[in-house]
Backbone atoms as SQL, in Angstrom:
CREATE TABLE atoms (id INTEGER PRIMARY KEY, chain TEXT, resi INTEGER, resn TEXT, atom TEXT, x REAL, y REAL, z REAL);
INSERT INTO atoms VALUES
  (1, 'A', 1, 'MET', 'N', -13.556, -6.230, -5.578),
  (2, 'A', 1, 'MET', 'CA', -13.014, -6.022, -6.878),
  (3, 'A', 1, 'MET', 'C', -11.837, -4.901, -6.554),
  (4, 'A', 2, 'ILE', 'N', -10.909, -4.773, -7.273),
  (5, 'A', 2, 'ILE', 'CA', -9.793, -3.665, -7.079),
  (6, 'A', 2, 'ILE', 'C', -10.371, -2.261, -7.854),
  (7, 'A', 3, 'GLN', 'N', -10.287, -1.207, -7.047),
  (8, 'A', 3, 'GLN', 'CA', -10.690, -0.048, -7.565),
  (9, 'A', 3, 'GLN', 'C', -10.008, 0.431, -8.922),
  (10, 'A', 4, 'ILE', 'N', -10.982, 0.699, -9.790),
  (11, 'A', 4, 'ILE', 'CA', -10.445, 1.123, -11.196),
  (12, 'A', 4, 'ILE', 'C', -9.329, 2.159, -11.158),
  (13, 'A', 5, 'ASP', 'N', -9.286, 3.110, -10.370),
  (14, 'A', 5, 'ASP', 'CA', -8.424, 4.176, -10.359),
  (15, 'A', 5, 'ASP', 'C', -7.072, 3.689, -9.857),
  (16, 'A', 6, 'LYS', 'N', -7.161, 2.691, -9.110),
  (17, 'A', 6, 'LYS', 'CA', -5.778, 1.998, -8.749),
  (18, 'A', 6, 'LYS', 'C', -5.304, 1.088, -9.784),
  (19, 'A', 7, 'LEU', 'N', -6.047, 0.433, -10.387),
  (20, 'A', 7, 'LEU', 'CA', -5.621, -0.180, -11.705),
  (21, 'A', 7, 'LEU', 'C', -5.045, 0.860, -12.682),
  (22, 'A', 8, 'ARG', 'N', -5.664, 1.963, -12.910),
  (23, 'A', 8, 'ARG', 'CA', -5.181, 2.924, -13.929),
  (24, 'A', 8, 'ARG', 'C', -3.900, 3.591, -13.260),
  (25, 'A', 9, 'ARG', 'N', -3.737, 3.777, -12.120),
  (26, 'A', 9, 'ARG', 'CA', -2.335, 4.228, -11.470),
  (27, 'A', 9, 'ARG', 'C', -1.356, 2.962, -11.949),
  (28, 'A', 10, 'LEU', 'N', -1.686, 1.857, -11.614),
  (29, 'A', 10, 'LEU', 'CA', -0.784, 0.834, -11.806),
  (30, 'A', 10, 'LEU', 'C', -0.268, 0.816, -13.399),
  (31, 'A', 11, 'MET', 'N', -1.376, 0.938, -14.221),
  (32, 'A', 11, 'MET', 'CA', -1.127, 0.870, -15.770),
  (33, 'A', 11, 'MET', 'C', -0.210, 1.914, -16.133),
  (34, 'A', 12, 'GLU', 'N', -0.386, 3.248, -15.604),
  (35, 'A', 12, 'GLU', 'CA', 0.301, 4.383, -15.942),
  (36, 'A', 12, 'GLU', 'C', 1.688, 4.136, -15.410),
  (37, 'A', 13, 'VAL', 'N', 1.989, 3.663, -14.193),
  (38, 'A', 13, 'VAL', 'CA', 3.377, 3.686, -13.729),
  (39, 'A', 13, 'VAL', 'C', 4.007, 2.703, -14.574),
  (40, 'A', 14, 'VAL', 'N', 3.667, 1.477, -14.635),
  (41, 'A', 14, 'VAL', 'CA', 4.212, 0.259, -15.481),
  (42, 'A', 14, 'VAL', 'C', 4.553, 0.768, -16.837),
  (43, 'A', 15, 'SER', 'N', 3.711, 1.504, -17.521),
  (44, 'A', 15, 'SER', 'CA', 3.765, 1.960, -18.786),
  (45, 'A', 15, 'SER', 'C', 4.880, 2.760, -18.931),
  (46, 'A', 16, 'ALA', 'N', 5.001, 3.738, -17.917),
  (47, 'A', 16, 'ALA', 'CA', 6.086, 4.737, -17.939),
  (48, 'A', 16, 'ALA', 'C', 7.527, 4.077, -17.755),
  (49, 'A', 17, 'GLU', 'N', 7.540, 2.912, -16.827),
  (50, 'A', 17, 'GLU', 'CA', 8.824, 2.349, -16.693),
  (51, 'A', 17, 'GLU', 'C', 9.146, 1.273, -17.813),
  (52, 'A', 18, 'ARG', 'N', 8.141, 0.608, -18.340),
  (53, 'A', 18, 'ARG', 'CA', 8.382, -0.474, -19.124),
  (54, 'A', 18, 'ARG', 'C', 8.109, -0.371, -20.799),
  (55, 'A', 19, 'GLY', 'N', 7.175, 0.341, -20.809),
  (56, 'A', 19, 'GLY', 'CA', 6.289, 0.511, -22.225),
  (57, 'A', 19, 'GLY', 'C', 4.859, 0.501, -22.162),
  (58, 'A', 20, 'GLU', 'N', 4.190, 0.870, -23.328),
  (59, 'A', 20, 'GLU', 'CA', 2.753, 0.679, -23.286),
  (60, 'A', 20, 'GLU', 'C', 2.243, -0.660, -23.217),
  (61, 'A', 21, 'PHE', 'N', 1.027, -0.722, -22.498),
  (62, 'A', 21, 'PHE', 'CA', 0.139, -1.996, -22.710),
  (63, 'A', 21, 'PHE', 'C', -0.531, -1.968, -24.217),
  (64, 'A', 22, 'VAL', 'N', -0.802, -3.156, -24.844),
  (65, 'A', 22, 'VAL', 'CA', -1.639, -3.200, -25.827),
  (66, 'A', 22, 'VAL', 'C', -3.018, -3.499, -25.327),
  (67, 'A', 23, 'LEU', 'N', -3.108, -4.242, -24.113),
  (68, 'A', 23, 'LEU', 'CA', -4.280, -4.605, -23.397),
  (69, 'A', 23, 'LEU', 'C', -4.318, -4.434, -22.138),
  (70, 'A', 24, 'PHE', 'N', -5.051, -3.898, -21.357),
  (71, 'A', 24, 'PHE', 'CA', -5.084, -3.899, -19.894),
  (72, 'A', 24, 'PHE', 'C', -6.462, -3.940, -19.482),
  (73, 'A', 25, 'GLY', 'N', -7.013, -5.070, -18.770),
  (74, 'A', 25, 'GLY', 'CA', -8.674, -4.989, -18.555),
  (75, 'A', 25, 'GLY', 'C', -8.840, -5.903, -17.403),
  (76, 'A', 26, 'LEU', 'N', -9.831, -5.719, -16.788),
  (77, 'A', 26, 'LEU', 'CA', -10.301, -6.554, -15.732),
  (78, 'A', 26, 'LEU', 'C', -11.847, -7.233, -16.291),
  (79, 'A', 27, 'PHE', 'N', -11.807, -8.576, -16.060),
  (80, 'A', 27, 'PHE', 'CA', -12.822, -9.256, -16.692),
  (81, 'A', 27, 'PHE', 'C', -13.524, -9.953, -15.653),
  (82, 'A', 28, 'LEU', 'N', -14.868, -10.206, -15.589),
  (83, 'A', 28, 'LEU', 'CA', -15.515, -11.158, -14.755),
  (84, 'A', 28, 'LEU', 'C', -16.154, -12.113, -15.583),
  (85, 'A', 29, 'ARG', 'N', -15.787, -13.391, -15.355),
  (86, 'A', 29, 'ARG', 'CA', -16.206, -14.440, -16.194),
  (87, 'A', 29, 'ARG', 'C', -17.557, -14.947, -15.694),
  (88, 'A', 30, 'GLU', 'N', -18.465, -15.268, -16.352),
  (89, 'A', 30, 'GLU', 'CA', -19.809, -15.745, -15.947),
  (90, 'A', 30, 'GLU', 'C', -19.651, -16.770, -14.797),
  (91, 'A', 31, 'GLU', 'N', -18.646, -17.814, -15.001),
  (92, 'A', 31, 'GLU', 'CA', -18.653, -18.833, -13.983),
  (93, 'A', 31, 'GLU', 'C', -17.630, -18.578, -12.764),
  (94, 'A', 32, 'ALA', 'N', -17.083, -17.291, -12.609),
  (95, 'A', 32, 'ALA', 'CA', -15.944, -17.038, -11.799),
  (96, 'A', 32, 'ALA', 'C', -16.535, -16.772, -10.384),
  (97, 'A', 33, 'GLN', 'N', -17.659, -16.648, -10.012),
  (98, 'A', 33, 'GLN', 'CA', -17.938, -16.469, -8.596),
  (99, 'A', 33, 'GLN', 'C', -17.351, -15.025, -8.024),
  (100, 'A', 34, 'ASP', 'N', -17.506, -14.050, -8.834),
  (101, 'A', 34, 'ASP', 'CA', -17.050, -12.741, -8.433),
  (102, 'A', 34, 'ASP', 'C', -15.752, -12.757, -8.033),
  (103, 'A', 35, 'LYS', 'N', -14.798, -13.550, -8.822),
  (104, 'A', 35, 'LYS', 'CA', -13.444, -13.467, -8.902),
  (105, 'A', 35, 'LYS', 'C', -12.920, -12.958, -10.252),
  (106, 'A', 36, 'TRP', 'N', -12.408, -11.569, -10.310),
  (107, 'A', 36, 'TRP', 'CA', -11.914, -11.023, -11.397),
  (108, 'A', 36, 'TRP', 'C', -10.698, -11.417, -12.168),
  (109, 'A', 37, 'ASP', 'N', -10.448, -11.470, -13.409),
  (110, 'A', 37, 'ASP', 'CA', -9.118, -11.817, -14.097),
  (111, 'A', 37, 'ASP', 'C', -8.615, -10.255, -14.513),
  (112, 'A', 38, 'LEU', 'N', -7.489, -10.328, -14.360),
  (113, 'A', 38, 'LEU', 'CA', -6.673, -9.321, -14.879),
  (114, 'A', 38, 'LEU', 'C', -5.923, -9.719, -16.325),
  (115, 'A', 39, 'VAL', 'N', -6.353, -9.256, -17.433),
  (116, 'A', 39, 'VAL', 'CA', -5.957, -9.625, -18.726),
  (117, 'A', 39, 'VAL', 'C', -5.004, -8.517, -19.264),
  (118, 'A', 40, 'ILE', 'N', -3.820, -8.905, -19.491),
  (119, 'A', 40, 'ILE', 'CA', -2.773, -7.731, -19.933),
  (120, 'A', 40, 'ILE', 'C', -2.049, -8.417, -21.007),
  (121, 'A', 41, 'SER', 'N', -1.439, -7.253, -22.007),
  (122, 'A', 41, 'SER', 'CA', -0.818, -7.734, -23.072),
  (123, 'A', 41, 'SER', 'C', 0.193, -6.561, -23.414),
  (124, 'A', 42, 'ALA', 'N', 1.503, -6.851, -23.605),
  (125, 'A', 42, 'ALA', 'CA', 2.577, -5.720, -23.838),
  (126, 'A', 42, 'ALA', 'C', 3.927, -6.357, -24.425),
  (127, 'A', 43, 'PRO', 'N', 4.317, -5.762, -25.357),
  (128, 'A', 43, 'PRO', 'CA', 5.484, -6.322, -25.913),
  (129, 'A', 43, 'PRO', 'C', 6.619, -6.816, -24.931),
  (130, 'A', 44, 'TRP', 'N', 6.729, -5.967, -23.888),
  (131, 'A', 44, 'TRP', 'CA', 7.791, -6.251, -23.099),
  (132, 'A', 44, 'TRP', 'C', 7.557, -7.443, -22.112),
  (133, 'A', 45, 'LEU', 'N', 6.185, -7.818, -21.995),
  (134, 'A', 45, 'LEU', 'CA', 5.820, -9.139, -21.435),
  (135, 'A', 45, 'LEU', 'C', 6.473, -10.310, -22.122),
  (136, 'A', 46, 'GLU', 'N', 6.677, -10.343, -23.409),
  (137, 'A', 46, 'GLU', 'CA', 6.780, -11.626, -24.237),
  (138, 'A', 46, 'GLU', 'C', 8.210, -11.895, -24.045),
  (139, 'A', 47, 'ASP', 'N', 9.215, -11.135, -23.675),
  (140, 'A', 47, 'ASP', 'CA', 10.480, -11.321, -23.690),
  (141, 'A', 47, 'ASP', 'C', 10.945, -11.665, -22.245),
  (142, 'A', 48, 'GLY', 'N', 11.388, -12.779, -21.787),
  (143, 'A', 48, 'GLY', 'CA', 11.617, -13.163, -20.480),
  (144, 'A', 48, 'GLY', 'C', 10.182, -13.033, -19.523),
  (145, 'A', 49, 'LYS', 'N', 9.311, -13.928, -20.093),
  (146, 'A', 49, 'LYS', 'CA', 7.797, -13.651, -19.788),
  (147, 'A', 49, 'LYS', 'C', 7.718, -14.038, -18.231),
  (148, 'A', 50, 'LEU', 'N', 8.128, -14.771, -17.685),
  (149, 'A', 50, 'LEU', 'CA', 8.269, -15.199, -16.225),
  (150, 'A', 50, 'LEU', 'C', 8.806, -14.148, -15.473),
  (151, 'A', 51, 'LYS', 'N', 9.985, -13.602, -15.737),
  (152, 'A', 51, 'LYS', 'CA', 10.646, -12.574, -15.063),
  (153, 'A', 51, 'LYS', 'C', 9.780, -11.224, -15.046),
  (154, 'A', 52, 'ALA', 'N', 9.426, -10.962, -16.318),
  (155, 'A', 52, 'ALA', 'CA', 8.651, -9.616, -16.459),
  (156, 'A', 52, 'ALA', 'C', 7.294, -9.726, -15.841),
  (157, 'A', 53, 'LEU', 'N', 6.590, -10.796, -15.776),
  (158, 'A', 53, 'LEU', 'CA', 5.484, -11.056, -15.144),
  (159, 'A', 53, 'LEU', 'C', 5.623, -10.846, -13.697),
  (160, 'A', 54, 'GLY', 'N', 6.688, -11.424, -13.130),
  (161, 'A', 54, 'GLY', 'CA', 7.018, -11.376, -11.755),
  (162, 'A', 54, 'GLY', 'C', 7.209, -10.087, -11.279),
  (163, 'A', 55, 'GLU', 'N', 7.907, -9.197, -11.952),
  (164, 'A', 55, 'GLU', 'CA', 8.309, -7.892, -11.775),
  (165, 'A', 55, 'GLU', 'C', 6.804, -6.996, -11.660),
  (166, 'A', 56, 'PHE', 'N', 6.083, -7.358, -12.706),
  (167, 'A', 56, 'PHE', 'CA', 4.591, -6.654, -12.800),
  (168, 'A', 56, 'PHE', 'C', 3.924, -7.002, -11.655),
  (169, 'A', 57, 'VAL', 'N', 3.881, -8.217, -11.110),
  (170, 'A', 57, 'VAL', 'CA', 2.898, -8.509, -9.894),
  (171, 'A', 57, 'VAL', 'C', 3.545, -7.956, -8.513),
  (172, 'A', 58, 'GLU', 'N', 4.828, -7.824, -8.556),
  (173, 'A', 58, 'GLU', 'CA', 5.562, -7.064, -7.505),
  (174, 'A', 58, 'GLU', 'C', 5.148, -5.490, -7.411),
  (175, 'A', 59, 'LYS', 'N', 5.089, -5.003, -8.557),
  (176, 'A', 59, 'LYS', 'CA', 4.714, -3.614, -8.852),
  (177, 'A', 59, 'LYS', 'C', 3.190, -3.495, -8.495),
  (178, 'A', 60, 'ALA', 'N', 2.413, -4.368, -9.055),
  (179, 'A', 60, 'ALA', 'CA', 1.135, -4.332, -8.803),
  (180, 'A', 60, 'ALA', 'C', 0.649, -4.202, -7.298),
  (181, 'A', 61, 'ALA', 'N', 1.249, -5.391, -6.632),
  (182, 'A', 61, 'ALA', 'CA', 1.110, -5.376, -5.210),
  (183, 'A', 61, 'ALA', 'C', 1.271, -4.107, -4.401),
  (184, 'A', 62, 'SER', 'N', 2.566, -3.512, -4.800),
  (185, 'A', 62, 'SER', 'CA', 2.920, -2.250, -4.206),
  (186, 'A', 62, 'SER', 'C', 1.894, -1.094, -4.255),
  (187, 'A', 63, 'ILE', 'N', 1.475, -0.985, -5.713),
  (188, 'A', 63, 'ILE', 'CA', 0.476, 0.139, -5.956),
  (189, 'A', 63, 'ILE', 'C', -0.890, -0.193, -5.616),
  (190, 'A', 64, 'VAL', 'N', -1.421, -1.247, -5.927),
  (191, 'A', 64, 'VAL', 'CA', -2.833, -1.757, -5.451),
  (192, 'A', 64, 'VAL', 'C', -2.875, -2.055, -4.071),
  (193, 'A', 65, 'GLY', 'N', -1.926, -2.606, -3.402),
  (194, 'A', 65, 'GLY', 'CA', -2.123, -3.125, -2.062),
  (195, 'A', 65, 'GLY', 'C', -2.239, -4.827, -2.285),
  (196, 'A', 66, 'GLU', 'N', -1.377, -5.389, -1.442),
  (197, 'A', 66, 'GLU', 'CA', -1.078, -6.778, -1.559),
  (198, 'A', 66, 'GLU', 'C', -2.504, -7.533, -1.268),
  (199, 'A', 67, 'LYS', 'N', -3.329, -7.310, -0.461),
  (200, 'A', 67, 'LYS', 'CA', -4.524, -7.790, 0.073),
  (201, 'A', 67, 'LYS', 'C', -5.635, -7.668, -1.183),
  (202, 'A', 68, 'GLU', 'N', -5.650, -6.429, -1.624),
  (203, 'A', 68, 'GLU', 'CA', -6.605, -6.151, -2.573),
  (204, 'A', 68, 'GLU', 'C', -6.044, -6.848, -4.108),
  (205, 'A', 69, 'PHE', 'N', -4.883, -6.958, -4.400),
  (206, 'A', 69, 'PHE', 'CA', -4.322, -7.765, -5.446),
  (207, 'A', 69, 'PHE', 'C', -4.708, -9.129, -5.344),
  (208, 'A', 70, 'LEU', 'N', -4.564, -9.835, -4.216),
  (209, 'A', 70, 'LEU', 'CA', -4.898, -11.260, -4.009),
  (210, 'A', 70, 'LEU', 'C', -6.270, -11.633, -4.168),
  (211, 'A', 71, 'THR', 'N', -7.209, -10.596, -4.384),
  (212, 'A', 71, 'THR', 'CA', -8.532, -10.932, -4.789),
  (213, 'A', 71, 'THR', 'C', -8.779, -11.373, -6.114),
  (214, 'A', 72, 'LEU', 'N', -7.889, -10.953, -6.918),
  (215, 'A', 72, 'LEU', 'CA', -7.836, -11.604, -8.401),
  (216, 'A', 72, 'LEU', 'C', -7.858, -12.991, -8.431),
  (217, 'A', 73, 'SER', 'N', -8.758, -13.599, -9.540),
  (218, 'A', 73, 'SER', 'CA', -8.795, -15.033, -9.798),
  (219, 'A', 73, 'SER', 'C', -7.376, -15.231, -10.536),
  (220, 'A', 74, 'ARG', 'N', -6.770, -14.484, -11.331),
  (221, 'A', 74, 'ARG', 'CA', -5.670, -14.694, -12.174),
  (222, 'A', 74, 'ARG', 'C', -5.312, -13.529, -12.907),
  (223, 'A', 75, 'ILE', 'N', -4.146, -13.711, -13.270),
  (224, 'A', 75, 'ILE', 'CA', -3.655, -12.856, -14.340),
  (225, 'A', 75, 'ILE', 'C', -3.296, -13.542, -15.510),
  (226, 'A', 76, 'VAL', 'N', -4.012, -13.011, -16.763),
  (227, 'A', 76, 'VAL', 'CA', -3.818, -13.605, -18.070),
  (228, 'A', 76, 'VAL', 'C', -2.991, -12.821, -19.000),
  (229, 'A', 77, 'THR', 'N', -1.960, -13.366, -19.410),
  (230, 'A', 77, 'THR', 'CA', -1.125, -12.599, -20.581),
  (231, 'A', 77, 'THR', 'C', -1.411, -13.015, -21.701),
  (232, 'A', 78, 'LEU', 'N', -1.542, -12.127, -22.805),
  (233, 'A', 78, 'LEU', 'CA', -1.708, -12.550, -24.161),
  (234, 'A', 78, 'LEU', 'C', -0.608, -12.162, -25.105),
  (235, 'A', 79, 'ASN', 'N', -0.100, -12.880, -25.788),
  (236, 'A', 79, 'ASN', 'CA', 0.954, -12.619, -26.764),
  (237, 'A', 79, 'ASN', 'C', 0.422, -11.671, -27.950),
  (238, 'A', 80, 'HIS', 'N', 1.458, -11.118, -28.804),
  (239, 'A', 80, 'HIS', 'CA', 0.746, -10.142, -29.827),
  (240, 'A', 80, 'HIS', 'C', -0.021, -11.012, -30.947),
  (241, 'A', 81, 'ASP', 'N', 0.430, -12.156, -30.918),
  (242, 'A', 81, 'ASP', 'CA', -0.181, -12.979, -32.141),
  (243, 'A', 81, 'ASP', 'C', -1.249, -13.850, -31.451),
  (244, 'A', 82, 'ASP', 'N', -1.697, -13.714, -30.343),
  (245, 'A', 82, 'ASP', 'CA', -2.906, -14.342, -29.845),
  (246, 'A', 82, 'ASP', 'C', -4.032, -14.054, -30.475),
  (247, 'A', 83, 'PRO', 'N', -4.892, -14.901, -31.095),
  (248, 'A', 83, 'PRO', 'CA', -6.229, -14.550, -31.872),
  (249, 'A', 83, 'PRO', 'C', -7.041, -13.951, -30.923),
  (250, 'A', 84, 'ASN', 'N', -7.198, -14.175, -29.548),
  (251, 'A', 84, 'ASN', 'CA', -8.175, -13.590, -28.584),
  (252, 'A', 84, 'ASN', 'C', -7.761, -12.089, -28.531),
  (253, 'A', 85, 'LEU', 'N', -6.599, -11.779, -28.569),
  (254, 'A', 85, 'LEU', 'CA', -6.083, -10.162, -28.630),
  (255, 'A', 85, 'LEU', 'C', -6.657, -9.709, -29.703),
  (256, 'A', 86, 'LYS', 'N', -6.354, -10.284, -30.768),
  (257, 'A', 86, 'LYS', 'CA', -6.696, -9.621, -32.213),
  (258, 'A', 86, 'LYS', 'C', -8.385, -9.408, -32.173),
  (259, 'A', 87, 'LYS', 'N', -9.013, -10.377, -31.686),
  (260, 'A', 87, 'LYS', 'CA', -10.597, -10.043, -31.598),
  (261, 'A', 87, 'LYS', 'C', -10.697, -8.975, -30.722),
  (262, 'A', 88, 'ILE', 'N', -10.218, -8.886, -29.563),
  (263, 'A', 88, 'ILE', 'CA', -10.589, -7.725, -28.872),
  (264, 'A', 88, 'ILE', 'C', -10.190, -6.457, -29.340),
  (265, 'A', 89, 'LEU', 'N', -9.081, -6.308, -30.040),
  (266, 'A', 89, 'LEU', 'CA', -8.478, -4.933, -30.627),
  (267, 'A', 89, 'LEU', 'C', -9.490, -4.853, -31.730),
  (268, 'A', 90, 'GLU', 'N', -10.062, -5.730, -32.507),
  (269, 'A', 90, 'GLU', 'CA', -10.821, -5.419, -33.742),
  (270, 'A', 90, 'GLU', 'C', -12.447, -4.944, -33.055),
  (271, 'A', 91, 'THR', 'N', -12.772, -5.195, -31.703),
  (272, 'A', 91, 'THR', 'CA', -14.006, -4.885, -31.533),
  (273, 'A', 91, 'THR', 'C', -13.790, -3.622, -30.457),
  (274, 'A', 92, 'VAL', 'N', -12.832, -3.288, -29.729),
  (275, 'A', 92, 'VAL', 'CA', -12.755, -2.357, -28.992),
  (276, 'A', 92, 'VAL', 'C', -11.222, -1.456, -29.211),
  (277, 'A', 93, 'GLN', 'N', -11.406, -0.166, -29.069),
  (278, 'A', 93, 'GLN', 'CA', -10.253, 0.584, -28.874),
  (279, 'A', 93, 'GLN', 'C', -10.424, 1.693, -27.738),
  (280, 'A', 94, 'VAL', 'N', -9.460, 1.463, -26.788),
  (281, 'A', 94, 'VAL', 'CA', -9.496, 2.202, -25.553),
  (282, 'A', 94, 'VAL', 'C', -8.363, 2.920, -25.238),
  (283, 'A', 95, 'ASP', 'N', -8.163, 4.416, -25.130),
  (284, 'A', 95, 'ASP', 'CA', -6.957, 5.120, -25.033),
  (285, 'A', 95, 'ASP', 'C', -7.077, 5.876, -23.669),
  (286, 'A', 96, 'ASP', 'N', -8.310, 6.432, -23.432),
  (287, 'A', 96, 'ASP', 'CA', -8.449, 7.521, -22.348),
  (288, 'A', 96, 'ASP', 'C', -9.144, 6.883, -21.176),
  (289, 'A', 97, 'ASP', 'N', -10.574, 6.923, -21.351),
  (290, 'A', 97, 'ASP', 'CA', -11.393, 6.652, -20.371),
  (291, 'A', 97, 'ASP', 'C', -11.704, 5.178, -20.393),
  (292, 'A', 98, 'PRO', 'N', -11.658, 4.463, -19.168),
  (293, 'A', 98, 'PRO', 'CA', -12.221, 3.094, -19.295),
  (294, 'A', 98, 'PRO', 'C', -13.558, 2.778, -19.862),
  (295, 'A', 99, 'LEU', 'N', -13.412, 1.626, -20.479),
  (296, 'A', 99, 'LEU', 'CA', -14.711, 1.197, -21.148),
  (297, 'A', 99, 'LEU', 'C', -15.419, 0.154, -20.248),
  (298, 'A', 100, 'GLU', 'N', -16.609, 0.255, -19.987),
  (299, 'A', 100, 'GLU', 'CA', -17.326, -0.536, -19.168),
  (300, 'A', 100, 'GLU', 'C', -18.232, -1.380, -20.014),
  (301, 'A', 101, 'LEU', 'N', -18.068, -2.843, -19.850),
  (302, 'A', 101, 'LEU', 'CA', -18.970, -3.680, -20.723),
  (303, 'A', 101, 'LEU', 'C', -19.875, -4.707, -19.861),
  (304, 'A', 102, 'TRP', 'N', -20.772, -4.968, -20.162),
  (305, 'A', 102, 'TRP', 'CA', -21.675, -6.146, -19.546),
  (306, 'A', 102, 'TRP', 'C', -22.175, -7.058, -20.573),
  (307, 'A', 103, 'ASN', 'N', -22.217, -8.357, -19.925),
  (308, 'A', 103, 'ASN', 'CA', -22.628, -9.463, -20.847),
  (309, 'A', 103, 'ASN', 'C', -22.133, -9.524, -22.176),
  (310, 'A', 104, 'THR', 'N', -21.037, -9.777, -22.289),
  (311, 'A', 104, 'THR', 'CA', -20.232, -9.951, -23.702),
  (312, 'A', 104, 'THR', 'C', -19.416, -11.196, -23.917),
  (313, 'A', 105, 'ASN', 'N', -18.912, -11.480, -24.848),
  (314, 'A', 105, 'ASN', 'CA', -18.272, -12.742, -25.118),
  (315, 'A', 105, 'ASN', 'C', -16.857, -12.330, -25.491),
  (316, 'A', 106, 'PHE', 'N', -15.711, -12.543, -24.920),
  (317, 'A', 106, 'PHE', 'CA', -14.319, -12.508, -25.159),
  (318, 'A', 106, 'PHE', 'C', -13.788, -13.921, -24.999),
  (319, 'A', 107, 'PHE', 'N', -12.785, -14.206, -25.837),
  (320, 'A', 107, 'PHE', 'CA', -11.765, -15.519, -25.562),
  (321, 'A', 107, 'PHE', 'C', -12.708, -16.721, -25.753),
  (322, 'A', 108, 'GLY', 'N', -13.979, -16.460, -26.246),
  (323, 'A', 108, 'GLY', 'CA', -14.929, -17.869, -26.287),
  (324, 'A', 108, 'GLY', 'C', -15.763, -17.953, -24.821),
  (325, 'A', 109, 'LEU', 'N', -15.517, -17.005, -23.900),
  (326, 'A', 109, 'LEU', 'CA', -15.824, -17.009, -22.613),
  (327, 'A', 109, 'LEU', 'C', -16.917, -16.061, -22.525),
  (328, 'A', 110, 'GLU', 'N', -18.121, -16.400, -21.739),
  (329, 'A', 110, 'GLU', 'CA', -19.099, -15.372, -21.499),
  (330, 'A', 110, 'GLU', 'C', -18.621, -14.480, -20.228),
  (331, 'A', 111, 'ILE', 'N', -18.561, -13.087, -20.599),
  (332, 'A', 111, 'ILE', 'CA', -18.091, -12.178, -19.619),
  (333, 'A', 111, 'ILE', 'C', -19.315, -11.424, -19.232),
  (334, 'A', 112, 'LYS', 'N', -19.309, -11.503, -17.765),
  (335, 'A', 112, 'LYS', 'CA', -20.533, -10.899, -17.100),
  (336, 'A', 112, 'LYS', 'C', -20.227, -9.419, -17.126),
  (337, 'A', 113, 'HIS', 'N', -19.060, -8.974, -16.811),
  (338, 'A', 113, 'HIS', 'CA', -18.606, -7.424, -16.489),
  (339, 'A', 113, 'HIS', 'C', -17.225, -7.264, -16.899),
  (340, 'A', 114, 'ALA', 'N', -16.807, -6.114, -17.454),
  (341, 'A', 114, 'ALA', 'CA', -15.449, -5.949, -18.054),
  (342, 'A', 114, 'ALA', 'C', -15.377, -4.498, -17.716),
  (343, 'A', 115, 'TYR', 'N', -14.019, -4.162, -17.442),
  (344, 'A', 115, 'TYR', 'CA', -13.399, -2.781, -17.480),
  (345, 'A', 115, 'TYR', 'C', -12.136, -2.848, -18.340),
  (346, 'A', 116, 'ILE', 'N', -12.208, -2.273, -19.290),
  (347, 'A', 116, 'ILE', 'CA', -11.020, -2.081, -20.333),
  (348, 'A', 116, 'ILE', 'C', -10.207, -0.866, -20.120),
  (349, 'A', 117, 'LEU', 'N', -9.229, -0.759, -19.715),
  (350, 'A', 117, 'LEU', 'CA', -8.354, 0.451, -19.305),
  (351, 'A', 117, 'LEU', 'C', -7.533, 0.988, -20.699),
  (352, 'A', 118, 'ARG', 'N', -7.204, -0.002, -21.373),
  (353, 'A', 118, 'ARG', 'CA', -6.340, 0.085, -22.633),
  (354, 'A', 118, 'ARG', 'C', -6.567, -0.963, -23.388),
  (355, 'A', 119, 'ALA', 'N', -6.979, -0.579, -24.953),
  (356, 'A', 119, 'ALA', 'CA', -7.132, -1.657, -25.853),
  (357, 'A', 119, 'ALA', 'C', -6.484, -0.976, -27.088),
  (358, 'A', 120, 'GLY', 'N', -5.438, -1.120, -27.580),
  (359, 'A', 120, 'GLY', 'CA', -4.955, -0.492, -28.912),
  (360, 'A', 120, 'GLY', 'C', -3.497, -0.779, -29.128),
  (361, 'A', 121, 'LYS', 'N', -3.114, -0.866, -30.271),
  (362, 'A', 121, 'LYS', 'CA', -1.689, -1.040, -30.845),
  (363, 'A', 121, 'LYS', 'C', -0.659, 0.193, -29.802),
  (364, 'A', 122, 'THR', 'N', 0.341, -0.383, -29.721),
  (365, 'A', 122, 'THR', 'CA', 1.171, 0.594, -29.006),
  (366, 'A', 122, 'THR', 'C', 2.120, 1.138, -30.278),
  (367, 'A', 123, 'ARG', 'N', 2.626, 2.292, -30.053),
  (368, 'A', 123, 'ARG', 'CA', 3.481, 3.140, -30.989),
  (369, 'A', 123, 'ARG', 'C', 4.494, 2.108, -31.584),
  (370, 'A', 124, 'GLU', 'N', 5.219, 1.414, -30.635),
  (371, 'A', 124, 'GLU', 'CA', 6.099, 0.383, -31.179),
  (372, 'A', 124, 'GLU', 'C', 5.726, -0.535, -32.288),
  (373, 'A', 125, 'LEU', 'N', 4.298, -1.053, -32.210),
  (374, 'A', 125, 'LEU', 'CA', 3.889, -1.885, -33.035),
  (375, 'A', 125, 'LEU', 'C', 3.396, -1.467, -34.399),
  (376, 'A', 126, 'GLU', 'N', 2.989, -0.036, -34.462),
  (377, 'A', 126, 'GLU', 'CA', 2.214, 0.371, -35.603),
  (378, 'A', 126, 'GLU', 'C', 3.364, 0.519, -36.686),
  (379, 'A', 127, 'PRO', 'N', 2.968, 0.310, -37.869),
  (380, 'A', 127, 'PRO', 'CA', 3.818, 0.630, -39.079),
  (381, 'A', 127, 'PRO', 'C', 4.394, 1.973, -39.091),
  (382, 'A', 128, 'ALA', 'N', 5.369, 2.080, -39.623),
  (383, 'A', 128, 'ALA', 'CA', 6.086, 3.374, -39.671),
  (384, 'A', 128, 'ALA', 'C', 5.472, 4.076, -41.059),
  (385, 'A', 129, 'ALA', 'N', 5.197, 5.530, -41.134),
  (386, 'A', 129, 'ALA', 'CA', 4.629, 6.139, -42.034),
  (387, 'A', 129, 'ALA', 'C', 5.746, 6.255, -43.138),
  (388, 'A', 130, 'THR', 'N', 5.083, 5.969, -44.412),
  (389, 'A', 130, 'THR', 'CA', 6.165, 6.154, -45.652),
  (390, 'A', 130, 'THR', 'C', 5.914, 7.289, -46.353);
């Protein structure tokens, strides 16, 4: 598993360069045989998704380490209108300290273990005060 402090560093660097994440978490599915999924959502990922994801992967490999990054099962991106993202944001809000969860259900999947480093609307998505 990738060290959480390395993932936090990745999230902070990319957020400073591209904008905040709505969701940034590491999930171990029940059937995944100790292969973790990195689940992310950010407004900047939705425009030119393939290019943005490629740039994210390059940055991730350089910060986390290519060998360690390749231990992930997959990277899952969720759009702002994805019902799975909405369910997670209704369930948890994380801004500062990572939230560790055990034996829960997200995306209709049994999650054995999860670390959520960020879960919340970005300032860009929040409605303006009137």
